[in-house]
C-alpha beads as a LAMMPS data file, in Angstrom:
LAMMPS data file: protein, C-alpha beads

242 atoms
241 bonds

1 atom types
1 bond types

-500.0 500.0 xlo xhi
-500.0 500.0 ylo yhi
-500.0 500.0 zlo zhi

Masses

1 110.0

Atoms # bond

1 1 1 -1.627 3.221 -2.730
2 1 1 -3.109 0.253 -1.555
3 1 1 -1.309 -2.939 -0.111
4 1 1 -2.678 -6.061 1.305
5 1 1 -1.125 -9.076 2.660
6 1 1 -2.741 -12.303 4.095
7 1 1 0.209 -12.413 6.531
8 1 1 2.264 -15.216 8.267
9 1 1 0.431 -15.454 11.623
10 1 1 3.776 -15.514 13.199
11 1 1 5.058 -12.372 11.774
12 1 1 5.364 -9.403 13.710
13 1 1 3.140 -6.463 11.796
14 1 1 5.455 -3.980 13.750
15 1 1 8.596 -5.530 12.286
16 1 1 6.905 -5.227 8.726
17 1 1 6.038 -1.601 9.121
18 1 1 9.243 -0.729 10.587
19 1 1 10.757 -2.081 7.385
20 1 1 8.257 -0.248 5.114
21 1 1 8.960 3.184 6.634
22 1 1 12.696 2.111 6.594
23 1 1 12.420 1.717 2.823
24 1 1 10.188 4.562 2.221
25 1 1 12.681 6.985 3.961
26 1 1 15.602 5.355 1.774
27 1 1 13.829 5.407 -1.571
28 1 1 11.700 8.408 -1.973
29 1 1 13.133 11.970 -1.857
30 1 1 9.743 13.529 -0.818
31 1 1 9.255 11.241 2.259
32 1 1 12.636 12.019 3.703
33 1 1 11.516 15.096 5.788
34 1 1 8.043 13.540 6.727
35 1 1 7.158 13.337 10.567
36 1 1 4.085 11.658 11.808
37 1 1 1.232 12.664 14.020
38 1 1 -1.605 10.055 14.767
39 1 1 -5.078 10.597 14.139
40 1 1 -7.193 11.129 17.035
41 1 1 -4.561 11.345 19.562
42 1 1 -4.077 14.633 21.340
43 1 1 -0.693 16.500 22.329
44 1 1 1.484 14.013 20.741
45 1 1 4.391 15.870 18.683
46 1 1 5.465 14.769 15.309
47 1 1 7.794 11.575 15.520
48 1 1 9.958 9.863 12.666
49 1 1 8.370 6.455 11.812
50 1 1 11.312 4.206 10.917
51 1 1 11.544 1.296 13.092
52 1 1 9.378 -1.241 14.333
53 1 1 9.757 0.351 18.074
54 1 1 8.593 3.684 16.252
55 1 1 5.335 2.059 14.937
56 1 1 4.643 0.051 18.339
57 1 1 4.879 3.219 20.604
58 1 1 2.634 5.409 17.971
59 1 1 0.231 2.163 18.061
60 1 1 0.170 2.583 22.161
61 1 1 -0.569 6.389 21.472
62 1 1 -3.712 5.472 19.792
63 1 1 -4.583 2.110 21.344
64 1 1 -3.743 2.606 25.451
65 1 1 -5.840 -0.024 27.031
66 1 1 -4.598 -2.804 24.481
67 1 1 -1.511 -1.488 24.817
68 1 1 -1.594 -1.774 28.853
69 1 1 -3.086 -5.227 28.787
70 1 1 -0.936 -6.739 26.049
71 1 1 -3.707 -7.452 23.767
72 1 1 -3.382 -7.135 20.121
73 1 1 -6.946 -7.092 18.503
74 1 1 -7.695 -6.075 15.035
75 1 1 -7.332 -2.136 14.975
76 1 1 -6.515 0.689 12.772
77 1 1 -3.548 2.969 12.952
78 1 1 -3.882 6.243 11.088
79 1 1 -1.202 8.924 11.169
80 1 1 -0.654 12.128 8.985
81 1 1 2.594 13.991 8.121
82 1 1 2.753 17.005 10.472
83 1 1 4.543 19.466 8.063
84 1 1 2.371 19.526 4.938
85 1 1 4.643 22.408 3.607
86 1 1 7.926 20.184 3.748
87 1 1 6.684 17.208 1.961
88 1 1 6.285 17.542 -1.969
89 1 1 2.686 16.494 -2.673
90 1 1 1.526 18.146 0.426
91 1 1 -0.687 16.169 2.889
92 1 1 -0.261 12.501 3.145
93 1 1 -2.443 10.179 5.470
94 1 1 -1.405 6.431 6.440
95 1 1 -4.299 4.019 7.623
96 1 1 -3.040 0.797 8.586
97 1 1 -5.326 -1.779 9.503
98 1 1 -3.981 -4.993 11.384
99 1 1 -6.380 -8.045 11.359
100 1 1 -6.023 -10.591 13.808
101 1 1 -7.626 -14.389 14.115
102 1 1 -9.462 -15.456 17.222
103 1 1 -6.269 -16.090 19.129
104 1 1 -4.805 -12.300 18.223
105 1 1 -2.320 -13.784 15.847
106 1 1 -1.870 -11.649 12.700
107 1 1 -3.952 -12.630 9.873
108 1 1 -3.870 -9.710 7.607
109 1 1 -2.219 -6.322 7.093
110 1 1 -3.459 -3.707 4.731
111 1 1 -1.890 -0.040 4.081
112 1 1 -3.361 2.561 2.631
113 1 1 -1.312 5.926 1.850
114 1 1 -3.689 8.838 0.474
115 1 1 -1.461 11.486 -1.047
116 1 1 -3.193 14.817 -1.372
117 1 1 -1.419 16.004 -5.051
118 1 1 0.184 13.253 -6.726
119 1 1 0.547 15.092 -9.657
120 1 1 3.325 17.411 -8.106
121 1 1 5.393 14.302 -7.476
122 1 1 6.029 13.991 -11.241
123 1 1 10.037 14.219 -11.336
124 1 1 10.210 14.747 -7.450
125 1 1 13.032 12.035 -7.358
126 1 1 14.410 12.897 -10.499
127 1 1 14.332 16.562 -10.817
128 1 1 12.265 16.334 -13.930
129 1 1 8.624 18.037 -14.221
130 1 1 7.698 14.748 -16.678
131 1 1 4.708 12.402 -16.326
132 1 1 7.039 9.475 -15.177
133 1 1 5.728 9.264 -11.921
134 1 1 9.001 8.097 -10.569
135 1 1 8.208 9.161 -6.796
136 1 1 5.213 7.020 -6.805
137 1 1 7.207 3.833 -8.074
138 1 1 9.428 4.569 -5.307
139 1 1 6.904 4.502 -2.712
140 1 1 5.128 1.617 -4.319
141 1 1 8.587 -0.412 -4.242
142 1 1 9.232 0.539 -0.824
143 1 1 5.524 -0.842 0.293
144 1 1 6.294 -3.943 -1.366
145 1 1 9.737 -4.647 -0.033
146 1 1 8.651 -3.757 3.523
147 1 1 5.176 -5.345 3.992
148 1 1 5.663 -8.242 1.277
149 1 1 1.910 -7.808 0.438
150 1 1 0.165 -10.545 -1.853
151 1 1 -1.241 -7.467 -3.752
152 1 1 -0.586 -3.921 -4.155
153 1 1 -1.556 -0.919 -6.451
154 1 1 -1.283 2.557 -7.135
155 1 1 -4.789 4.180 -8.302
156 1 1 -6.243 7.771 -8.372
157 1 1 -9.322 9.644 -8.821
158 1 1 -12.225 8.021 -10.532
159 1 1 -10.738 4.515 -11.030
160 1 1 -10.093 4.284 -7.134
161 1 1 -13.636 5.136 -6.345
162 1 1 -15.813 3.758 -9.279
163 1 1 -13.926 0.893 -10.409
164 1 1 -14.514 -2.887 -9.710
165 1 1 -12.187 -4.722 -7.171
166 1 1 -11.059 -8.169 -7.667
167 1 1 -10.539 -10.902 -5.110
168 1 1 -7.027 -13.318 -4.707
169 1 1 -6.983 -16.547 -2.847
170 1 1 -3.121 -16.617 -1.861
171 1 1 -3.672 -19.754 0.085
172 1 1 -5.830 -21.445 -2.096
173 1 1 -8.629 -22.488 0.527
174 1 1 -11.201 -20.049 -0.988
175 1 1 -10.342 -17.012 1.434
176 1 1 -10.061 -14.385 -0.986
177 1 1 -8.241 -11.100 -0.133
178 1 1 -9.612 -7.952 -1.880
179 1 1 -7.159 -5.725 -4.506
180 1 1 -8.093 -2.602 -6.622
181 1 1 -6.695 -2.205 -9.824
182 1 1 -4.545 0.536 -10.749
183 1 1 -1.972 2.288 -12.701
184 1 1 0.550 -0.371 -10.988
185 1 1 -0.654 -3.216 -9.754
186 1 1 1.645 -5.732 -7.840
187 1 1 0.954 -9.115 -7.420
188 1 1 3.064 -11.075 -4.749
189 1 1 5.026 -14.572 -5.488
190 1 1 1.776 -16.384 -3.950
191 1 1 -0.801 -15.181 -6.304
192 1 1 1.089 -14.014 -9.778
193 1 1 -0.447 -17.495 -11.562
194 1 1 -3.883 -16.089 -11.170
195 1 1 -3.445 -13.215 -13.903
196 1 1 -5.193 -13.706 -17.159
197 1 1 -2.980 -12.318 -19.982
198 1 1 -5.957 -12.904 -22.675
199 1 1 -7.836 -10.119 -21.293
200 1 1 -5.015 -7.593 -21.443
201 1 1 -4.167 -5.797 -24.891
202 1 1 -0.082 -5.868 -24.990
203 1 1 -0.551 -2.513 -26.386
204 1 1 -2.309 -0.918 -23.293
205 1 1 -0.774 -3.106 -20.611
206 1 1 2.617 -4.469 -19.701
207 1 1 3.553 -7.326 -17.204
208 1 1 6.814 -7.902 -15.791
209 1 1 8.621 -9.715 -13.145
210 1 1 8.944 -7.582 -9.923
211 1 1 10.376 -8.291 -6.706
212 1 1 9.605 -12.110 -6.756
213 1 1 5.864 -11.247 -7.968
214 1 1 4.292 -9.541 -11.270
215 1 1 3.774 -6.036 -11.934
216 1 1 1.035 -5.008 -14.364
217 1 1 1.307 -1.354 -15.461
218 1 1 -0.989 0.780 -17.679
219 1 1 1.195 2.160 -20.082
220 1 1 -0.333 5.715 -20.582
221 1 1 0.234 6.296 -17.126
222 1 1 -1.579 7.011 -14.009
223 1 1 -3.621 10.137 -15.057
224 1 1 -4.753 8.194 -18.279
225 1 1 -6.454 5.237 -16.439
226 1 1 -10.047 5.162 -16.462
227 1 1 -12.858 3.359 -14.521
228 1 1 -13.034 1.319 -18.023
229 1 1 -9.415 0.197 -18.073
230 1 1 -9.244 -0.175 -14.101
231 1 1 -12.209 -2.780 -14.616
232 1 1 -10.173 -4.678 -17.394
233 1 1 -7.389 -5.250 -15.152
234 1 1 -9.738 -6.494 -12.342
235 1 1 -11.334 -8.719 -14.652
236 1 1 -7.824 -10.095 -15.701
237 1 1 -7.006 -10.785 -12.010
238 1 1 -10.340 -11.806 -10.484
239 1 1 -10.498 -15.197 -9.266
240 1 1 -13.617 -17.525 -9.384
241 1 1 -13.827 -19.691 -6.205
242 1 1 -16.083 -22.485 -6.276

Bonds

1 1 1 2
2 1 2 3
3 1 3 4
4 1 4 5
5 1 5 6
6 1 6 7
7 1 7 8
8 1 8 9
9 1 9 10
10 1 10 11
11 1 11 12
12 1 12 13
13 1 13 14
14 1 14 15
15 1 15 16
16 1 16 17
17 1 17 18
18 1 18 19
19 1 19 20
20 1 20 21
21 1 21 22
22 1 22 23
23 1 23 24
24 1 24 25
25 1 25 26
26 1 26 27
27 1 27 28
28 1 28 29
29 1 29 30
30 1 30 31
31 1 31 32
32 1 32 33
33 1 33 34
34 1 34 35
35 1 35 36
36 1 36 37
37 1 37 38
38 1 38 39
39 1 39 40
40 1 40 41
41 1 41 42
42 1 42 43
43 1 43 44
44 1 44 45
45 1 45 46
46 1 46 47
47 1 47 48
48 1 48 49
49 1 49 50
50 1 50 51
51 1 51 52
52 1 52 53
53 1 53 54
54 1 54 55
55 1 55 56
56 1 56 57
57 1 57 58
58 1 58 59
59 1 59 60
60 1 60 61
61 1 61 62
62 1 62 63
63 1 63 64
64 1 64 65
65 1 65 66
66 1 66 67
67 1 67 68
68 1 68 69
69 1 69 70
70 1 70 71
71 1 71 72
72 1 72 73
73 1 73 74
74 1 74 75
75 1 75 76
76 1 76 77
77 1 77 78
78 1 78 79
79 1 79 80
80 1 80 81
81 1 81 82
82 1 82 83
83 1 83 84
84 1 84 85
85 1 85 86
86 1 86 87
87 1 87 88
88 1 88 89
89 1 89 90
90 1 90 91
91 1 91 92
92 1 92 93
93 1 93 94
94 1 94 95
95 1 95 96
96 1 96 97
97 1 97 98
98 1 98 99
99 1 99 100
100 1 100 101
101 1 101 102
102 1 102 103
103 1 103 104
104 1 104 105
105 1 105 106
106 1 106 107
107 1 107 108
108 1 108 109
109 1 109 110
110 1 110 111
111 1 111 112
112 1 112 113
113 1 113 114
114 1 114 115
115 1 115 116
116 1 116 117
117 1 117 118
118 1 118 119
119 1 119 120
120 1 120 121
121 1 121 122
122 1 122 123
123 1 123 124
124 1 124 125
125 1 125 126
126 1 126 127
127 1 127 128
128 1 128 129
129 1 129 130
130 1 130 131
131 1 131 132
132 1 132 133
133 1 133 134
134 1 134 135
135 1 135 136
136 1 136 137
137 1 137 138
138 1 138 139
139 1 139 140
140 1 140 141
141 1 141 142
142 1 142 143
143 1 143 144
144 1 144 145
145 1 145 146
146 1 146 147
147 1 147 148
148 1 148 149
149 1 149 150
150 1 150 151
151 1 151 152
152 1 152 153
153 1 153 154
154 1 154 155
155 1 155 156
156 1 156 157
157 1 157 158
158 1 158 159
159 1 159 160
160 1 160 161
161 1 161 162
162 1 162 163
163 1 163 164
164 1 164 165
165 1 165 166
166 1 166 167
167 1 167 168
168 1 168 169
169 1 169 170
170 1 170 171
171 1 171 172
172 1 172 173
173 1 173 174
174 1 174 175
175 1 175 176
176 1 176 177
177 1 177 178
178 1 178 179
179 1 179 180
180 1 180 181
181 1 181 182
182 1 182 183
183 1 183 184
184 1 184 185
185 1 185 186
186 1 186 187
187 1 187 188
188 1 188 189
189 1 189 190
190 1 190 191
191 1 191 192
192 1 192 193
193 1 193 194
194 1 194 195
195 1 195 196
196 1 196 197
197 1 197 198
198 1 198 199
199 1 199 200
200 1 200 201
201 1 201 202
202 1 202 203
203 1 203 204
204 1 204 205
205 1 205 206
206 1 206 207
207 1 207 208
208 1 208 209
209 1 209 210
210 1 210 211
211 1 211 212
212 1 212 213
213 1 213 214
214 1 214 215
215 1 215 216
216 1 216 217
217 1 217 218
218 1 218 219
219 1 219 220
220 1 220 221
221 1 221 222
222 1 222 223
223 1 223 224
224 1 224 225
225 1 225 226
226 1 226 227
227 1 227 228
228 1 228 229
229 1 229 230
230 1 230 231
231 1 231 232
232 1 232 233
233 1 233 234
234 1 234 235
235 1 235 236
236 1 236 237
237 1 237 238
238 1 238 239
239 1 239 240
240 1 240 241
241 1 241 242
């Protein structure tokens, strides 16, 4: 799961991330029991992440010099779920990248969620063991609701490692953000007009309105998506900037 937003520089990233965690706990059944431990921080008990203050506290554990000085340069926040046995899907890692400008205002926010065994999430919310990927849809929806990204996607295996990325220009100024094509690929309201429908076979792909933007879906599902399929999505979305 990957999401990137060329953010409003006045936005508080902790508010956005708090909204995301709140939505994750509210919409995804397997997420509700998760407690999180910062990567590379010693002796920190597993905590719930649900509010902006929760995320701010975790960030302070990971970046104490910055927190003490009141500085906010670009940095990463990495957490893993404390109880792998208590969460369907096993180990979950979140990597949050906060990119700031020269004045340390928020320039870009990226969220990556790595789920160890996504196949066991089939029916985790619906109670069915069918390849409907219900739980993964719920996670994507929560990320979109919380972070309000310009692009987000769900991908796995070879397509994630080997496919072409694509560039989007939400501000129209040639400053591209990079997207990763996936089984579900969400385009926010600022970039939805870039899609090239001529390269996506309607028998293989669908495109429908979603959360104010557009959701491109590979109809056969996450685990059928191959590198060539992902590359066709990338080609349809890629923006050429003069």
